[in-house]
N, C-alpha and C positions, 0 to 999 in steps of 0.2 A: 498709752493703752487706757482704755475706759475702767474707772473703779469698779468694783464687783457690783455697788448700788447702782451705778449708770447702766451698766452692761444689763442688768435685772430689770431696769425700767424699760430700757430699749428693748429687750425680750420679749417682755410683757407686751409692750406698743405692738410688735408685728403680729403677736396672738391675738390681741384686739383687733388690728385691722383684718386679719385672716377671718375670725369669726364675724366681722361685719360684711365684709364682703359675701362670705357665704349669706348672709341675712338678708343683704339687699339685691341679691340675684335672685332672690322670691318677692322683693317689691317692686312691682312695676312703677311706684309713684317716684321713686327716688334714681335721680337722673345722674349724680355726682354726691362726692364726698369727699372732704379734705380734713385733715388731722393736723393738728399741731401740738407739742408738749408746752405748756405755759407755767409760767409759775408768778404767782401774786402774792404778796405778803408771806413767802416762805410756803405757799400752799400751790403743789403742783395740779394742774389739771390735763387732762386730755380734753382739746378744745377741738370739738367736732363741727363742722360749716357742712352744711347739707343743702343741697340743690333738689328740691322737690316739689311734687304739687301734690294740692288734697290735703287733706286734716294734717295740722302742724302736731297735734295731740297726741294722736294714735301714732303718728310717724316717730314721733320723739321718745312714746311710751318705749316702743318696740325696741328702737335703739338701747335706753336705760337697760330692759330687761337682758339683752345681748352682753352690754358691756358691763353688767355689775359682778360678774364672777372677776373680772381685770381690777376692779377699783378695791380701794381701802381707805386707811386715815393717810396713807401717804397721799394717794394719787386718786382725784376727785372727778367727775365728768362734768362738762357744759358743752352747751348745744346751741347752734345758733341758725337760723335759716339762712342761706346764701342770697338770699332778697334783700337782706341788710346791710347798709352801706359800710358798718363796721364789721361786719364778718367777711363783705368783699374785699375790702383792705387789709383785713387781717390775712387773709390767705393769696393775697396779689403776688404771683411768682412762684406759689406752690401748686406741684402737679396734685391733681386730685389721686386719693389712693383707689378710689372706685370710679367707674364710670359704665353707665348703662351701654350693655351691647345694642345696637340698633336693629 
């Protein structure tokens, strides 16, 4: 069984994804988004890779606003465009949690 801390992190991740799916459905510039929980030097982050077109700053600012209630000292947010090789490799084999309806 998951420890209560781990299940809390998992539940929060589900809630975050739901909030982001809701947000992306109003953002025609976002094609897909991937999420992984990563840990570096003891710091956990929601690592979100975004496949989008248009302005990165406004796209990422909007995501930060939506994600903010789900973040705290324990879990931070990091984002990267899918167009970067590092990001593509990081989500290789990961299904996007959001994909735009055509």
